[in-house]
Biopython code that builds the backbone (N, CA, C, O; Angstrom):
import numpy as np
from Bio.PDB.StructureBuilder import StructureBuilder

atoms = [
    (1, "MET", "N", (-8.231, 9.832, -1.054)),
    (1, "MET", "CA", (-6.782, 9.868, -1.047)),
    (1, "MET", "C", (-6.343, 11.324, -1.175)),
    (1, "MET", "O", (-6.894, 12.109, -1.948)),
    (2, "LYS", "N", (-5.335, 11.641, -0.387)),
    (2, "LYS", "CA", (-4.782, 12.988, -0.417)),
    (2, "LYS", "C", (-3.294, 12.871, -0.732)),
    (2, "LYS", "O", (-2.597, 12.052, -0.134)),
    (3, "GLN", "N", (-2.801, 13.687, -1.671)),
    (3, "GLN", "CA", (-1.384, 13.638, -2.028)),
    (3, "GLN", "C", (-0.705, 14.958, -1.696)),
    (3, "GLN", "O", (-1.202, 16.033, -2.032)),
    (4, "THR", "N", (0.452, 14.855, -1.023)),
    (4, "THR", "CA", (1.302, 15.996, -0.736)),
    (4, "THR", "C", (2.706, 15.600, -1.164)),
    (4, "THR", "O", (3.312, 14.703, -0.579)),
    (5, "ASP", "N", (3.219, 16.271, -2.185)),
    (5, "ASP", "CA", (4.527, 15.924, -2.758)),
    (5, "ASP", "C", (4.537, 14.447, -3.141)),
    (5, "ASP", "O", (3.740, 14.026, -3.980)),
    (6, "ASN", "N", (5.422, 13.653, -2.542)),
    (6, "ASN", "CA", (5.502, 12.232, -2.897)),
    (6, "ASN", "C", (4.846, 11.334, -1.840)),
    (6, "ASN", "O", (5.160, 10.147, -1.751)),
    (7, "ILE", "N", (3.944, 11.896, -1.050)),
    (7, "ILE", "CA", (3.271, 11.134, 0.009)),
    (7, "ILE", "C", (1.777, 11.065, -0.299)),
    (7, "ILE", "O", (1.146, 12.085, -0.577)),
    (8, "ILE", "N", (1.217, 9.853, -0.248)),
    (8, "ILE", "CA", (-0.234, 9.714, -0.368)),
    (8, "ILE", "C", (-0.780, 9.246, 0.974)),
    (8, "ILE", "O", (-0.177, 8.407, 1.643)),
    (9, "LYS", "N", (-1.918, 9.792, 1.356)),
    (9, "LYS", "CA", (-2.553, 9.493, 2.643)),
    (9, "LYS", "C", (-3.972, 9.010, 2.362)),
    (9, "LYS", "O", (-4.721, 9.648, 1.622)),
    (10, "ALA", "N", (-4.333, 7.878, 2.960)),
    (10, "ALA", "CA", (-5.657, 7.280, 2.760)),
    (10, "ALA", "C", (-6.697, 7.987, 3.636)),
    (10, "ALA", "O", (-6.366, 8.651, 4.618)),
    (11, "GLU", "N", (-7.935, 7.823, 3.253)),
    (11, "GLU", "CA", (-9.057, 8.331, 4.044)),
    (11, "GLU", "C", (-9.097, 7.575, 5.374)),
    (11, "GLU", "O", (-8.598, 6.453, 5.455)),
    (12, "PRO", "N", (-9.682, 8.169, 6.414)),
    (12, "PRO", "CA", (-9.773, 7.473, 7.708)),
    (12, "PRO", "C", (-10.445, 6.103, 7.566)),
    (12, "PRO", "O", (-11.448, 5.968, 6.865)),
    (13, "GLY", "N", (-9.890, 5.098, 8.233)),
    (13, "GLY", "CA", (-10.441, 3.744, 8.189)),
    (13, "GLY", "C", (-10.008, 2.935, 6.980)),
    (13, "GLY", "O", (-10.468, 1.809, 6.785)),
    (14, "LYS", "N", (-9.117, 3.508, 6.161)),
    (14, "LYS", "CA", (-8.657, 2.807, 4.964)),
    (14, "LYS", "C", (-7.133, 2.731, 4.954)),
    (14, "LYS", "O", (-6.447, 3.471, 5.660)),
    (15, "CYS", "N", (-6.625, 1.812, 4.130)),
    (15, "CYS", "CA", (-5.194, 1.686, 3.924)),
    (15, "CYS", "C", (-4.974, 1.465, 2.427)),
    (15, "CYS", "O", (-5.930, 1.466, 1.651)),
    (16, "PHE", "N", (-3.732, 1.279, 2.028)),
    (16, "PHE", "CA", (-3.423, 1.119, 0.605)),
    (16, "PHE", "C", (-3.011, -0.301, 0.276)),
    (16, "PHE", "O", (-2.390, -0.999, 1.077)),
    (17, "ARG", "N", (-3.388, -0.713, -0.961)),
    (17, "ARG", "CA", (-2.923, -1.986, -1.510)),
    (17, "ARG", "C", (-2.320, -1.662, -2.878)),
    (17, "ARG", "O", (-2.929, -0.973, -3.697)),
    (18, "ARG", "N", (-1.092, -2.183, -3.106)),
    (18, "ARG", "CA", (-0.453, -1.965, -4.406)),
    (18, "ARG", "C", (-1.101, -2.904, -5.411)),
    (18, "ARG", "O", (-1.162, -4.113, -5.188)),
    (19, "LYS", "N", (-1.580, -2.353, -6.510)),
    (19, "LYS", "CA", (-2.349, -3.114, -7.493)),
    (19, "LYS", "C", (-1.535, -4.216, -8.166)),
    (19, "LYS", "O", (-2.061, -5.299, -8.421)),
    (20, "ILE", "N", (-0.278, -3.959, -8.455)),
    (20, "ILE", "CA", (0.521, -4.904, -9.245)),
    (20, "ILE", "C", (0.775, -6.228, -8.530)),
    (20, "ILE", "O", (0.865, -7.269, -9.180)),
    (21, "ASP", "N", (0.894, -6.206, -7.191)),
    (21, "ASP", "CA", (1.201, -7.447, -6.481)),
    (21, "ASP", "C", (0.337, -7.704, -5.243)),
    (21, "ASP", "O", (0.492, -8.732, -4.585)),
    (22, "GLY", "N", (-0.569, -6.779, -4.924)),
    (22, "GLY", "CA", (-1.500, -6.998, -3.820)),
    (22, "GLY", "C", (-0.933, -6.746, -2.434)),
    (22, "GLY", "O", (-1.599, -7.038, -1.441)),
    (23, "VAL", "N", (0.290, -6.208, -2.339)),
    (23, "VAL", "CA", (0.897, -5.941, -1.031)),
    (23, "VAL", "C", (0.115, -4.818, -0.343)),
    (23, "VAL", "O", (-0.183, -3.788, -0.948)),
    (24, "VAL", "N", (-0.210, -5.043, 0.939)),
    (24, "VAL", "CA", (-0.974, -4.068, 1.715)),
    (24, "VAL", "C", (-0.010, -3.209, 2.521)),
    (24, "VAL", "O", (0.912, -3.714, 3.160)),
    (25, "PHE", "N", (-0.243, -1.901, 2.477)),
    (25, "PHE", "CA", (0.561, -0.925, 3.202)),
    (25, "PHE", "C", (-0.312, -0.278, 4.270)),
    (25, "PHE", "O", (-1.476, -0.646, 4.430)),
    (26, "GLY", "N", (0.227, 0.653, 4.978)),
    (26, "GLY", "CA", (-0.537, 1.391, 5.972)),
    (26, "GLY", "C", (-1.362, 2.487, 5.319)),
    (26, "GLY", "O", (-1.662, 2.434, 4.126)),
    (27, "ASP", "N", (-1.724, 3.484, 6.124)),
    (27, "ASP", "CA", (-2.571, 4.564, 5.605)),
    (27, "ASP", "C", (-1.765, 5.686, 4.956)),
    (27, "ASP", "O", (-2.336, 6.673, 4.492)),
    (28, "GLU", "N", (-0.436, 5.539, 4.922)),
    (28, "GLU", "CA", (0.420, 6.556, 4.326)),
    (28, "GLU", "C", (1.539, 5.863, 3.553)),
    (28, "GLU", "O", (2.195, 4.959, 4.071)),
    (29, "VAL", "N", (1.752, 6.296, 2.300)),
    (29, "VAL", "CA", (2.782, 5.695, 1.459)),
    (29, "VAL", "C", (3.665, 6.802, 0.900)),
    (29, "VAL", "O", (3.176, 7.803, 0.376)),
    (30, "TYR", "N", (4.976, 6.605, 1.022)),
    (30, "TYR", "CA", (5.949, 7.503, 0.413)),
    (30, "TYR", "C", (6.282, 6.924, -0.957)),
    (30, "TYR", "O", (6.896, 5.862, -1.053)),
    (31, "LEU", "N", (5.881, 7.616, -2.006)),
    (31, "LEU", "CA", (6.115, 7.132, -3.358)),
    (31, "LEU", "C", (7.590, 7.263, -3.711)),
    (31, "LEU", "O", (8.243, 8.242, -3.349)),
    (32, "GLY", "N", (8.101, 6.276, -4.415)),
    (32, "GLY", "CA", (9.508, 6.291, -4.802)),
    (32, "GLY", "C", (9.739, 5.309, -5.928)),
    (32, "GLY", "O", (8.898, 5.153, -6.813)),
    (33, "THR", "N", (10.867, 4.656, -5.893)),
    (33, "THR", "CA", (11.235, 3.700, -6.920)),
    (33, "THR", "C", (11.190, 2.291, -6.335)),
    (33, "THR", "O", (11.755, 2.038, -5.271)),
    (34, "THR", "N", (10.517, 1.377, -7.030)),
    (34, "THR", "CA", (10.434, -0.020, -6.614)),
    (34, "THR", "C", (11.453, -0.828, -7.405)),
    (34, "THR", "O", (11.445, -0.825, -8.636)),
    (35, "TYR", "N", (12.328, -1.517, -6.682)),
    (35, "TYR", "CA", (13.361, -2.338, -7.311)),
    (35, "TYR", "C", (13.038, -3.830, -7.262)),
    (35, "TYR", "O", (13.571, -4.610, -8.051)),
    (36, "TYR", "N", (12.162, -4.227, -6.333)),
    (36, "TYR", "CA", (11.822, -5.644, -6.155)),
    (36, "TYR", "C", (10.307, -5.816, -6.079)),
    (36, "TYR", "O", (9.611, -4.971, -5.516)),
    (37, "LEU", "N", (9.801, -6.904, -6.644)),
    (37, "LEU", "CA", (8.411, -7.322, -6.478)),
    (37, "LEU", "C", (8.434, -8.792, -6.103)),
    (37, "LEU", "O", (9.055, -9.602, -6.792)),
    (38, "ASP", "N", (7.762, -9.140, -5.019)),
    (38, "ASP", "CA", (7.720, -10.525, -4.534)),
    (38, "ASP", "C", (9.124, -11.089, -4.330)),
    (38, "ASP", "O", (9.356, -12.277, -4.555)),
    (39, "GLY", "N", (10.062, -10.237, -3.903)),
    (39, "GLY", "CA", (11.422, -10.690, -3.629)),
    (39, "GLY", "C", (12.293, -10.878, -4.858)),
    (39, "GLY", "O", (13.435, -11.324, -4.749)),
    (40, "ILE", "N", (11.766, -10.542, -6.021)),
    (40, "ILE", "CA", (12.521, -10.701, -7.265)),
    (40, "ILE", "C", (12.941, -9.320, -7.775)),
    (40, "ILE", "O", (12.115, -8.418, -7.919)),
    (41, "ARG", "N", (14.242, -9.175, -8.045)),
    (41, "ARG", "CA", (14.754, -7.902, -8.528)),
    (41, "ARG", "C", (14.247, -7.651, -9.949)),
    (41, "ARG", "O", (14.334, -8.518, -10.819)),
    (42, "LEU", "N", (13.721, -6.457, -10.160)),
    (42, "LEU", "CA", (13.205, -6.085, -11.473)),
    (42, "LEU", "C", (14.352, -5.695, -12.407)),
    (42, "LEU", "O", (15.335, -5.095, -11.972)),
    (43, "GLU", "N", (14.223, -6.039, -13.687)),
    (43, "GLU", "CA", (15.234, -5.615, -14.664)),
    (43, "GLU", "C", (15.264, -4.098, -14.759)),
    (43, "GLU", "O", (16.329, -3.483, -14.825)),
    (44, "LYS", "N", (14.076, -3.509, -14.765)),
    (44, "LYS", "CA", (13.957, -2.057, -14.843)),
    (44, "LYS", "C", (13.099, -1.602, -13.668)),
    (44, "LYS", "O", (11.931, -1.983, -13.583)),
    (45, "PRO", "N", (13.655, -0.791, -12.751)),
    (45, "PRO", "CA", (12.875, -0.323, -11.604)),
    (45, "PRO", "C", (11.626, 0.449, -12.052)),
    (45, "PRO", "O", (11.590, 1.027, -13.138)),
    (46, "ILE", "N", (10.617, 0.443, -11.198)),
    (46, "ILE", "CA", (9.343, 1.115, -11.473)),
    (46, "ILE", "C", (9.254, 2.370, -10.609)),
    (46, "ILE", "O", (9.464, 2.314, -9.397)),
    (47, "GLN", "N", (8.942, 3.497, -11.239)),
    (47, "GLN", "CA", (8.690, 4.729, -10.482)),
    (47, "GLN", "C", (7.220, 4.711, -10.070)),
    (47, "GLN", "O", (6.332, 4.738, -10.922)),
    (48, "GLU", "N", (6.966, 4.665, -8.755)),
    (48, "GLU", "CA", (5.590, 4.576, -8.255)),
    (48, "GLU", "C", (4.847, 5.895, -8.445)),
    (48, "GLU", "O", (5.433, 6.976, -8.396)),
    (49, "ASN", "N", (3.544, 5.772, -8.661)),
    (49, "ASN", "CA", (2.667, 6.937, -8.694)),
    (49, "ASN", "C", (1.361, 6.565, -8.005)),
    (49, "ASN", "O", (1.094, 5.380, -7.801)),
    (50, "PRO", "N", (0.544, 7.543, -7.644)),
    (50, "PRO", "CA", (-0.688, 7.248, -6.894)),
    (50, "PRO", "C", (-1.613, 6.243, -7.563)),
    (50, "PRO", "O", (-2.331, 5.516, -6.876)),
    (51, "ASP", "N", (-1.608, 6.189, -8.898)),
    (51, "ASP", "CA", (-2.484, 5.245, -9.604)),
    (51, "ASP", "C", (-2.078, 3.789, -9.405)),
    (51, "ASP", "O", (-2.856, 2.887, -9.715)),
    (52, "ASP", "N", (-0.873, 3.545, -8.893)),
    (52, "ASP", "CA", (-0.412, 2.189, -8.633)),
    (52, "ASP", "C", (-1.032, 1.585, -7.374)),
    (52, "ASP", "O", (-0.869, 0.394, -7.109)),
    (53, "PHE", "N", (-1.743, 2.406, -6.599)),
    (53, "PHE", "CA", (-2.306, 1.975, -5.318)),
    (53, "PHE", "C", (-3.807, 2.177, -5.295)),
    (53, "PHE", "O", (-4.339, 3.064, -5.963)),
    (54, "GLU", "N", (-4.490, 1.336, -4.511)),
    (54, "GLU", "CA", (-5.924, 1.510, -4.303)),
    (54, "GLU", "C", (-6.193, 1.544, -2.812)),
    (54, "GLU", "O", (-5.515, 0.879, -2.028)),
    (55, "GLU", "N", (-7.188, 2.325, -2.432)),
    (55, "GLU", "CA", (-7.587, 2.390, -1.033)),
    (55, "GLU", "C", (-8.529, 1.238, -0.735)),
    (55, "GLU", "O", (-9.446, 0.960, -1.506)),
    (56, "ILE", "N", (-8.300, 0.572, 0.383)),
    (56, "ILE", "CA", (-9.177, -0.516, 0.811)),
    (56, "ILE", "C", (-9.531, -0.309, 2.282)),
    (56, "ILE", "O", (-8.820, 0.375, 3.018)),
    (57, "GLU", "N", (-10.628, -0.905, 2.687)),
    (57, "GLU", "CA", (-11.040, -0.833, 4.088)),
    (57, "GLU", "C", (-10.042, -1.587, 4.955)),
    (57, "GLU", "O", (-9.560, -2.653, 4.571)),
    (58, "ILE", "N", (-9.737, -1.043, 6.106)),
    (58, "ILE", "CA", (-8.869, -1.743, 7.050)),
    (58, "ILE", "C", (-9.680, -2.867, 7.677)),
    (58, "ILE", "O", (-10.751, -2.635, 8.239)),
    (59, "GLU", "N", (-9.163, -4.083, 7.576)),
    (59, "GLU", "CA", (-9.846, -5.237, 8.148)),
    (59, "GLU", "C", (-9.227, -5.551, 9.498)),
    (59, "GLU", "O", (-8.016, -5.737, 9.614)),
    (60, "VAL", "N", (-10.059, -5.606, 10.495)),
    (60, "VAL", "CA", (-9.585, -5.954, 11.831)),
    (60, "VAL", "C", (-10.104, -7.346, 12.154)),
    (60, "VAL", "O", (-11.310, -7.591, 12.178)),
    (61, "GLN", "N", (-9.172, -8.245, 12.401)),
    (61, "GLN", "CA", (-9.567, -9.606, 12.734)),
    (61, "GLN", "C", (-9.345, -9.811, 14.226)),
    (61, "GLN", "O", (-8.279, -9.510, 14.763)),
    (62, "THR", "N", (-10.358, -10.321, 14.868)),
    (62, "THR", "CA", (-10.250, -10.591, 16.301)),
    (62, "THR", "C", (-10.540, -12.064, 16.546)),
    (62, "THR", "O", (-11.149, -12.748, 15.723)),
    (63, "GLU", "N", (-10.094, -12.517, 17.675)),
    (63, "GLU", "CA", (-10.300, -13.907, 18.030)),
    (63, "GLU", "C", (-10.831, -13.952, 19.459)),
    (63, "GLU", "O", (-10.254, -13.353, 20.367)),
    (64, "GLU", "N", (-11.927, -14.663, 19.644)),
    (64, "GLU", "CA", (-12.489, -14.769, 20.986)),
    (64, "GLU", "C", (-11.753, -15.840, 21.768)),
    (64, "GLU", "O", (-11.443, -16.912, 21.249)),
    (65, "ILE", "N", (-11.482, -15.531, 23.013)),
    (65, "ILE", "CA", (-10.825, -16.485, 23.903)),
    (65, "ILE", "C", (-11.834, -16.873, 24.980)),
    (65, "ILE", "O", (-12.319, -16.020, 25.724)),
    (66, "HIS", "N", (-12.143, -18.155, 25.055)),
    (66, "HIS", "CA", (-13.098, -18.648, 26.044)),
    (66, "HIS", "C", (-12.340, -19.209, 27.236)),
    (66, "HIS", "O", (-11.398, -19.984, 27.076)),
    (67, "LYS", "N", (-12.754, -18.815, 28.415)),
    (67, "LYS", "CA", (-12.104, -19.314, 29.639)),
    (67, "LYS", "C", (-12.967, -20.339, 30.299)),
    (67, "LYS", "O", (-12.597, -20.878, 31.342)),
]
sb = StructureBuilder()
sb.init_structure("model")
sb.init_model(0)
sb.init_chain("A")
sb.init_seg("    ")
for serial, (resi, resn, name, xyz) in enumerate(atoms, 1):
    if name == "N":
        sb.init_residue(resn, " ", resi, " ")
    sb.init_atom(name, np.array(xyz, "f"), 0.0, 1.0, " ", f" {name:<3s}", serial, name[0])
structure = sb.get_structure()
């Protein structure tokens, strides 16, 4: 993981998952303030930091089509 200001960038072939709720993001996250989790408004917003996210392997799912 590489951090520049409020942006974290994952290593090639990886993306981010937020630890608190398991939401998967892309390979770049702009850290800020979270007001909702799972569609529910938080009483007190959370200020995100890099430790709130984990890098995971990007999973590519394919489906074979038989003709």
